C-alpha positions in Angstrom: -0.1 0.0 0.0 1.0 3.7 -0.3 0.9 6.5 2.2 1.3 10.1 0.8 2.6 8.7 -2.4 5.2 6.5 -0.7 5.3 2.7 -0.9 5.7 1.0 2.4 7.8 -2.1 2.9 4.8 -4.0 3.9 4.0 -4.2 0.1 4.9 -7.8 -1.0 7.0 -6.8 -4.0 7.6 -3.5 -5.7 6.5 -3.9 -9.3 5.7 -2.0 -12.5 2.2 -1.4 -11.1 3.6 0.3 -8.1 5.8 2.5 -10.3 2.8 3.4 -12.3 0.9 4.3 -9.1 3.7 6.5 -7.9 4.1 8.2 -11.3 0.3 8.8 -11.4 0.4 10.4 -8.0 3.3 12.6 -9.3 1.3 13.6 -12.3 -1.8 14.5 -10.2 0.2 16.8 -8.0 2.0 18.3 -11.0 -1.2 19.1 -12.7 -2.6 20.7 -9.6 0.5 23.0 -9.3 -0.7 26.7 -9.7 2.6 28.0 -10.7 6.1 27.1 -11.8 7.3 27.5 -8.2 4.6 25.1 -7.0 5.6 22.6 -9.8 9.2 22.7 -8.7 8.2 21.9 -5.1 6.3 18.8 -6.4 9.4 17.7 -8.3 11.7 18.2 -5.2 9.2 16.2 -3.1 9.6 13.1 -5.4 13.3 13.6 -6.7 15.0 15.7 -4.2 18.2 14.5 -2.6 16.7 14.3 1.0 13.4 13.3 2.3 11.9 12.7 -1.2 10.1 9.6 -2.4 12.9 8.2 -4.4 15.5 9.1 -1.8 13.4 7.2 0.8 13.5 4.1 -1.3 17.4 4.4 -1.8 17.7 4.7 2.0 15.8 1.4 2.4 18.4 -0.5 0.4 20.9 -0.5 3.1 18.7 -2.1 5.8 16.8 -4.5 3.4 17.4 -8.3 3.4 19.8 -9.3 0.8 17.2 -11.0 -1.3 15.2 -7.8 -1.5 17.9 -5.2 -2.1 18.2 -5.9 -5.9 14.5 -5.6 -6.3 14.1 -2.4 -4.2 17.1 -0.9 -6.1 15.5 -1.7 -9.5 12.2 -0.2 -8.5 13.9 3.0 -7.2 15.7 3.5 -10.4 12.6 2.8 -12.5 10.6 5.2 -10.4 13.3 7.9 -10.7 13.6 7.5 -14.5 9.8 7.6 -15.0 9.4 10.8 -13.0 12.4 12.4 -14.6 11.0 11.8 -18.0 7.6 13.2 -17.0 9.3 16.3 -15.5 11.1 16.9 -18.9 7.9 16.7 -20.7 6.4 19.2 -18.3 9.3 21.6 -18.7 9.2 21.4 -22.5 5.4 22.1 -22.4 5.8 25.0 -20.0 8.6 26.5 -22.1 6.5 26.2 -25.3 3.4 27.9 -23.6 5.3 30.6 -21.7 6.4 33.5 -23.9 10.1 34.4 -24.1 11.1 36.6 -21.2 8.0 35.8 -19.2 8.1 36.7 -15.5 7.0 34.3 -12.9 4.9 36.5 -10.7 5.0 34.0 -7.8 8.7 34.5 -7.3 9.7 36.9 -4.4 10.4 40.5 -5.6 13.8 42.0 -5.8 14.7 44.3 -2.9 15.3 47.8 -4.2 18.1 49.7 -2.5 16.8 52.6 -0.3 17.9 56.1 -1.1 19.1 58.6 1.5 19.9 62.2 1.9 22.9 63.9 0.2 25.9 64.6 2.5 25.4 68.4 1.8 21.8 68.2 2.8 22.8 66.4 6.0 25.4 69.1 6.9 22.9 71.9 6.0 20.2 70.3 8.3 22.7 70.0 11.1 23.7 73.6 10.8 20.2 74.9 10.6 19.3 72.8 13.8 22.2 74.3 15.6 21.3 77.9 14.8 17.6 77.4 15.3 18.3 76.2 18.9 20.1 79.6 19.3 17.0 81.4 18.3 17.8 82.2 14.7 15.1 81.9 12.0 15.6 80.2 8.7 15.0 82.6 5.7 15.4 81.7 2.0 15.2 83.9 -1.0 15.5 84.1 -4.9 18.7 83.1 -6.6 18.2 85.8 -9.2 18.9 89.2 -7.8 19.5 92.8 -8.9 22.6 94.8 -8.3 21.2 97.0 -5.6 20.4 94.3 -3.2 23.5 92.1 -4.1 26.0 94.9 -4.2 25.0 98.6 -3.6 23.1 98.0 -0.3 26.0 96.0 1.0 28.5 98.9 0.6 30.0 97.7 -2.6 30.6 100.6 -4.9 30.4 100.1 -8.7 34.2 99.9 -9.0 34.5 97.2 -6.4 36.4 94.1 -7.8 33.6 91.7 -6.7 31.4 93.4 -9.3 33.7 92.6 -12.1 32.3 90.3 -14.8 35.0 87.7 -14.0 33.3 87.1 -10.6 29.7 87.7 -11.3 27.3 85.9 -13.7 25.0 88.6 -15.1 21.8 87.8 -16.9 20.7 89.1 -20.4 17.3 90.4 -19.3 17.4 93.5 -17.0 14.4 94.6 -14.8 12.5 97.5 -16.3 12.3 100.4 -13.8 11.2 104.1 -14.2 14.7 105.3 -13.4 16.2 102.9 -15.9 16.9 99.3 -16.5 18.3 97.4 -13.5 20.8 94.6 -14.3 20.0 91.2 -12.9 22.5 88.5 -11.9 22.8 85.1 -10.2 23.5 86.1 -6.7 27.1 85.8 -5.5 26.1 85.4 -1.8 23.0 85.0 0.2 23.7 88.4 1.9 21.3 90.0 -0.5 18.5 88.3 1.4 19.7 90.0 4.6 19.0 93.3 2.9 15.6 92.3 1.8 14.7 91.0 5.2 15.9 94.2 7.0 13.8 96.2 4.6 10.6 94.5 5.8 11.4 93.9 9.4 12.4 95.9 12.5 15.1 94.9 15.1 15.7 92.7 16.9 16.6 90.3 14.0 18.3 86.9 14.1 18.3 85.0 10.9 20.4 82.5 8.9 20.0 82.3 5.1 21.1 79.1 3.4 21.0 78.6 -0.4 22.9 78.2 -3.6 25.2 81.0 -4.9 27.0 81.5 -8.2 30.4 82.9 -9.2 32.7 82.7 -12.3 35.1 80.3 -10.7 37.0 77.5 -12.5 36.1 74.0 -11.4 39.0 72.5 -9.4 39.6 70.7 -6.1 38.3 73.6 -3.9 36.3 75.8 -6.2 33.0 75.4 -8.2 30.8 77.9 -10.1 27.8 76.9 -7.9 28.1 76.2 -4.2 25.9 76.5 -1.2 26.3 79.0 1.6 24.8 80.0 4.9 24.7 83.7 5.9 24.0 84.7 9.4 22.7 88.1 10.7 21.9 89.4 14.2 20.7 93.0 14.7 19.7 94.8 17.9 20.6 97.3 20.5 24.0 96.7 22.3 25.2 93.8 20.2 29.0 93.6 20.3 31.9 91.6 18.8 31.8 89.4 21.9 28.3 88.2 20.9 29.6 87.2 17.4 32.5 85.3 19.0 30.2 83.5 21.4 27.7 82.5 18.7 30.4 81.1 16.5 32.2 79.3 19.3 28.8 77.6 20.2 28.3 76.6 16.6 31.8 75.2 16.1 31.8 73.3 19.3 28.5 71.7 18.4 29.5 70.9 14.8 33.1 69.7 15.4 33.2 68.8 19.0 33.6 70.4 22.5 37.3 70.8 22.3 37.3 73.0 19.3 38.9 76.4 19.5 38.4 79.6 17.4 40.9 82.1 16.1 39.9 85.4 14.6 42.3 87.0 12.0 41.8 90.6 10.8 40.4 90.8 7.3 38.3 93.1 5.1 34.7 92.9 3.8 32.9 96.0 2.6 29.7 95.1 4.5 31.4 94.6 7.9 33.6 96.7 10.0 35.7 95.4 11.8 36.0 92.1 9.7 37.7 88.9 10.5 38.4 85.5 9.1 37.7 82.6 11.4 39.7 79.5 11.8 39.0 76.5 14.0 41.6 74.2 15.6 42.2 71.1 13.4 39.8 68.6 14.8 42.0 65.7 13.4 45.2 66.6 15.2 43.7 68.9 17.9 46.0 71.6 16.9 49.2 69.8 16.9 49.7 69.9 13.2 49.0 67.4 10.4 48.5 67.0 6.7 44.9 68.0 6.9 45.7 71.5 8.4 49.1 71.7 6.5 51.0 71.5 9.8 49.4 74.8 11.1 47.0 73.3 13.5 44.2 75.6 12.1 41.5 75.3 9.5 39.8 78.4 7.9 36.0 78.0 7.8 34.2 81.4 7.4 34.3 85.2 7.2 32.6 87.5 9.7 32.3 90.9 11.3 30.2 93.7 12.6 27.6 95.0 10.2 29.0 98.2 8.5 26.9 101.4 9.3 26.5 102.0 5.6 24.4 98.8 5.3 22.1 100.0 8.2 21.7 103.3 6.4 20.8 101.6 3.1 17.9 99.7 4.8 16.7 102.7 6.9 18.1 101.6 10.3 19.7 104.1 12.7 23.3 103.1 13.0 23.7 105.1 16.2 21.0 103.0 17.8 21.5 99.5 16.3 24.5 97.3 15.9 24.8 93.8 14.5 27.0 91.1 13.3 27.1 88.9 10.3 29.0 85.9 8.9 29.1 83.6 5.8 29.9 79.9 5.8 30.4 77.6 2.8 28.4 74.4 3.5 30.7 72.4 1.2 33.6 73.7 3.3 32.0 72.4 6.5 31.2 69.0 4.8 34.7 68.6 3.4 36.1 69.1 6.9 33.5 66.9 8.6 34.1 64.0 6.2 37.7 64.5 5.3 36.8 65.0 1.6 39.6 66.6 -0.4 37.8 67.3 -3.7 34.6 69.5 -3.8 33.6 68.0 -7.2 32.7 64.8 -5.6 29.6 66.4 -4.0 28.2 67.2 -7.5 29.2 64.3 -9.7 26.5 61.9 -8.4 28.9 59.0 -8.2 27.0 56.3 -6.1 30.4 54.9 -5.0 31.0 58.1 -3.2 27.4 58.9 -2.0 26.7 55.4 -0.6 29.4 56.1 1.9 27.0 58.5 3.7 24.0 56.3 4.7 21.8 59.0 6.5 
């Protein structure tokens, strides 16, 4: 007799009838298979190397009496050949019916890799989070600006080098105005948004302005015609250089670690007075000197200063009453320092081998 398609040793003699019964059981199960995957499971149940019908008969040979071993072995081989022939017939029929390139919808789907944020987005979000905790508001503006907001109001006269065509990308279409056409350009810094914000708000003011800016720079390891910048501005009564230093120290220690130190170097910017370049102690060698900081122990990160009185006059603020400070940070610069990236172009080339190293 058979149980679940398997012949028990209580059967008197395996014979061609029992082979036919086993084959018939295989064909019934194969016909009931709803998919190629189910058919493969039926095949494995009869022909698999372990725990299959044929394998079970093979295992019985070792413990069978000598006079039965030859008969059981012949039966197992006949059964195996019969099922294999039927399986080949099934495969040929399935291939003939299924169109070329057909997809078995019962197979498990392919797992798609998950995307994540760009490293510059991660750094920008971290910077915004730090400054918003200090009470600064996030402000954004248009990337196309006019000369007055981008230069004149920021105390840059017409002959200033920053207004030269080699630095600024001017647009062909000017803005029509009663006093004459106003030239437009792609903003060279987000400071222009500071002017627009001060025109429509009264002190106290604390804002940061992130966004893309554009300059006529050659593309190399540290320069690109388009990059992202974050300007900061604080205006009120009694604001001093000490407030600027404290704000930047808090930012640097949050971004690069509590042991980070700042160094202010005198500099010149037409919209701040006094002006200073700001360096941080090299976080890789802790100021001892290494290849990253070129053995100086310091890394330059931003420019800053106290808002020039001429800027306040341009927006209608009383420079005798109000003071303020401003700074500008390149987000790519911070990202390069944070992640030890030595080529700014990597951030814009969309090379997955590079971007997949930042799983955020």
